[in-house]
N, C-alpha and C positions, 0 to 999 in steps of 0.2 A: 504494498499499500505505499503510495508516495508520500503521505501525510506522515505516517511513521518513519520513512526513512529521512524526511526533514527532522523530524523530532529527536532521532536516535544517532543520526549520521555526524561525521566530524562538520566543524565548523565550516561555512563556503568561504573560498579563499578569492582573491582577485577582483571583489566586487563589493560595493558600500551597500549598508543596509537599505538606502532609498533604493538603489540600482536592482537588489533582490527584489524588493516589493513590485517595482515597476515592471521587472521582467515578468513575474508570476500573475499581474494585472493583464499582461497582454494575452496570457495564457487562459486567465480566467476573469474575462472582464464582467464588471458589475454594473447592472441597470439601479440605478438610485431610484426610489420611490417618490412620487410627488411629493414635495414639501421637505423631504429629508436634505439634511447637508451632503454637499457632493463629495466630501472626504469625512465620511462618519468615524472612522478611528481617529482622526486629528481632533474630529469636535470633542469626542468623548475625552480626549488627552486634554484639550482646552479647558474643559470643566473640571478636571482632577488636579491640574497643573500646579494650582497654588497650594494644595495638600501635601505635595512631595518635597522630599529633602532637596537640597539645593544640588547635591552631587548627581541625584538622578534628572533634574531639570536642566543641568548641565550636557549631560549627555544627548538628550532631545535636542537642546539649542545648537549642538555642535552637528547634528544628523548621526551620530553615534547609535542613536536607538529612534527608531521609526515605527510607526503604528499604520497599518495599512489594511483595507478590506478587498477580500477576494469574492467572485461570483461563484461560490461553491455553495449549495443549498443545504450542506450538513451544518449543525448548530456546533461548531469547534472553533476553538481559540487557543494558541500557542506560540511560544516564541523560538526563533531561529536564531542561534549564535552564528556571526559573520565576523570573520577574520578574529583578530586577538582580542578586540575590545569593542564590538560592534554586535547589535540586537535588533532583529526584524520581529515585530510583532504581527502575528497574523490573525484577522479576524474573518470567519467565513460569514457570507450575506445570510445564510440559514440562522445563523445565531440570533440577530436582534429580530428578524422575523418571528422565530419560534417563542421568544420571551414576550414579544409585543401581542401576538395571537393570545396566549395564555393570560397575559396581565389584563386584556380587555376584559375577557369573562370574568375574571376575579373582581375587577370593580363594577361588571355588570350584577354581580350578586352583592354589592357592598351599599350600605347606605353611606351617603357623603355627609359629615358633620360640619358645622362651621360654627363657631361662636353659641356653641353651646344648644344648638338645634339641628334637625336634618334639613339639609337643602334638597336632597335628591334621594328619595328611597329606592332600594333595589329594584331594577327592572329585569333580573333574571332570577328564578329559584334556585336554590342550591342543587336540587335533583338536575334542572336543566343545566346548569352549570358544568356538573360534574359529567353529564352526557357528551357536553359539546368539547370541553377539556380533552376526555378521553378519545374522543373522535380525531381530534388533532394528532394525538400521538398515534394512534393507528393508522391513520393515512399517511403519516410522515414514514412509519416503518415499512408501509406497503409501496410507498411511491418513491420515497427518499428525498421529498421536499416538503415543506409546510405550506397547506393549503390555507387560503383567506375564509375565515367563517363570518358572515354576516347576516345569518339568519335569526337574529336574536336582537332584542331591543337594547340600545343603549344612549344615555344622553349626553349631552357635550360635555358635561361637568365628570361623568364618568372616563369618556374618552382622555380627557386632559389628565386625571388622576393616573389612569393606566398608563398614558404616555411617560409620564415623570417616574412611575414605579420601573417600567423597564429601561429607562435610561439609567436609574439608580443599578439596577442590577447588571447592566452592560459596564457602568462604570468599576463595579466590583470586578468583572471579569478582566478589564484592563488593569485594574490596581493590582491584581493577583499575578498576572505577568508580569507588571515592573517589579513586583515582590520577588519574583525568580531574578530579575536583573540585578535587584538591590543584594540577594544572597549571592550572585556570581561574582558582584564586586568586591564583596568582602571575602569570599572564600576561593575565589578562582573557577574557572570553568572546566577543569580537566576531568572531574569525575562524572559518572553517570547521575542524573537526576534521581533522587530516590523518593520514596513515599512521605519520609519526614520532611525533605525539601518542599513536597507539595505543600504539607501542613504549614511550614515555616512561611511559604508564599502566601497561603489563606491569612497567616496572622500579620503579615506585612500589608495586605491588599486591604484588610480589615481596619488597620491602624491609618492607612491613606483615606479610605472614605470617610471614616469616622473623623478625619482631619485633625488627629491626636499630634502630628507634627507641631502645629501651631499654636495649641492650648494649653496652657499653664496649669490648670486645674482640671484635669481631664475627667473626674468623677462628676462634677458639675456639669460638664458639657455634654456627657452623653444623655442626659435628660431630653436634650434636643435633638437628637439624632435618629430618634426611632424609624423614621422612614428609609434613612440611607442603611441602616441594618435590616431593615426588612427587606430592601432590594437583594442585598446579599444573600440572605438564606433563600428568598424566592429562585433565584437561580440556581442554587443547591438542590431545590426542591425540585426544579425543571430536571436537572440531571438524574435525579433519583428515579423520575418517573421513566425516562430512557434506559435507566439500567433494568428496571422491571421487565422490559421488553427486549432484551438482550442487545442494546446499541454498544458497539466497542469502543470503549474508551483508551485513550493512550495508556500504555501498560504502566506508567508511572503514576498514574492518577490512582488515588485512593477510591473504593466504593463510594459513590455519592450519599448512601445511606449512612455508612460508616463516617463520612465526612461531616455529615450534619452534626453529629455528636461531638465531635473533635471540635467544630466549629465554636460550639455552644461552651465549650470548656476555654478556648480563647477568650470569647467574648466576657465569660465571666473574670477571667485573669485582667482583661483590660479594663473591666469594671472595678479593679481593685480588690476583686474577690469578695466583692458585697452583693449580696443577693437580691437586695431591694434596687440597688442601681441595676444590674443585670435583668431582673425583670421590667424595669420601668424601660428600659432600653430596647427589650425583645417584645412587648406587647402587640404590636402590630405585625411582627413576624409569626407570633403563634395563632394570630387570628387567620391569617393565611395558611397557615400549616394545618389547620383542621380542614379545609376544603381540599387542598390538593393530598392530603393524606387520603381522603374518601377516594381521589382519584386514583391514587397508586392502589388501592385495594381492589379497585374495580380493574386495574388494567394489569394485574399481577399474576402470575401464575400462583393459583391458590397454594400449592404446595410450598412456594417460596415467600408469600407475603407476611408470614411472621417473622421471617429472616430480614426483609427489607423495610417494614413499615415500623417507624419509631415508636408510634403507640402513645396513650393517654399518661404521659409522663407526670411526673409529680410537679416538674416544672411548670408544663402546659396548665396543669390543672390551678396551681397558684397563680400563673398569669390570668387566667379566667377569672379568679376569685379578685385578684388586684385591679382589673379593669373596671369591675362592677363596684368594686369599693370607691375606687379613684370617680366615677360616673355619680355615686352617691354624693360623695365630698364636695362635687362640684354643683351638686343641686339639679343634677339632668334627671336622675330617677330617684324614685322613693327606695327606702331600705326595702320594705315589704316587696317591691319588684326585683330588687337585688337578690334577695333571698330566695323568691321563688325561681329565678335563674340559675341560681347557685346550685339548689335542689336539683332542678331537672339536668343540669351538667352531670351533677354527682351520680346520678342513677346509672351512668355509662360507665363509670369507673370503678374498677376492682378494689376491694377492701385493702389490699397491700398498699396500692398506689395512694390511695386517700389518706393511710396513716403516714405515708411518706410525705404527703402534701400538707398535711397538719403539721408534721415536725419542720418542714422547710419553712411554713407561714409565721409559725412561731420565732424562728430564728430571725427571718426578715423583718416582724413587726416589734419583736421585744427583746433579743440578744443584741443583734449589730447596732450600733449606735448610729443616727442618721448621718448619712453623709453626703447627701444632695445638696442642691444650690441653698443657701442660708435664706434666701427670700421665700422658700417652699417649707420652711420647718414648721410652721404653724399648720399649714396645710398636711403636712406628713403626720403630725400629731393627731389632728383630728380624722384623719384615716385610720389611725390605730384605734381610736375610740369606736368608730364606726365597727371595725374588724371584732372589737370584742363584744359589741352587741349581737353582731351575726354569729358568734360563737356560742351565745348564751340563748339564742333563739333559734338554732338548726334543729331540726327533728331528727328523731332515731333513724337509723343508725348513725347517721353522720355526726349527731350533737355528741354523742357520747364519745367517739374517737378524738373530735377536736377540744372537748373538754379537759380529757386525760391528758392532753400535750398541754391545754392551757393552764392546768392547776398550779405548775410551779411559778407561773407570771403573773398570776392575781393581783399582787401588789403593785405591778408595775403600771 
């Protein structure tokens, strides 16, 4: 396979990164969609540039690192080493198309909130969205390219949000590839890329898209970067769906489902290993997670689905709880409504996970010191009081589990 040869072969000699990309553009010309930037890879770099270390920006300014898009319908991206210190980042045209089509349906299934109220209700049901996204995967595996789905309702607001989410996902793809370059700059390029290198590139990529290079108090800043983090996980979820269908990834890449678990560990580390900061960062990602996991369950080989699907984890359960508590604290829903939705959610969670989620929530609200923006400290205390109220009114069998974990913290 030509792509695999590019990835694993020796660095190209006697050619610059830009010449390498232009040469391959001639072999794989790309027709830009109407309204899209003519050089989409460079457009993504322009949005990411301010977040990068100066040493990386210098490589791009000197044309030693170049990003380009090829007219190949598969959803792939990779970096080719050129000469002794050059890099060509390749994005296939099928990647942004795949990401955007799935993103559109995700947001057709979403209520759009602004300033405490819904300005756009979901135009597609969960069941309809699962069917449409699944059909995109099946059609891609059958035809080798992404088809355009337009047989569902979607508003202009939802299209705009979907486009923004897709751009963030694609920015993470580019940031991951730049993460490889950063590793090679530090450690040299003479050894093969390992699985650990891929995870390190994920860490670098996440660091870049969260703009932690320029933030002195990163823990405060994470509260403002939910959508950036959601875009990154959204991309990993899309790859996990392809994994279920047997799509072949480059041999060095971790299985996407395993990669999601490792990615969350990385995010927790960047959040200072503070569970509340991590949950606040990841709430939108976990919301996407539920719909995309339902898609995975539909398209996966039933004998393999348990292996691949992440499942209703303690983190996701606490994320759902945290979002509802936050909405209560903002006055957007009543505590009775939040309680009803929590009970409805917990019905689908096994007892062991509920026990783990209860312990996780106690750590988050009562053990860890508040470590977010100072201006949100009073709001965080109000969230804690709402959580106490929910614990005391949860019906059985959930109430008993949460009460047992809460007992040591009653005086806090």
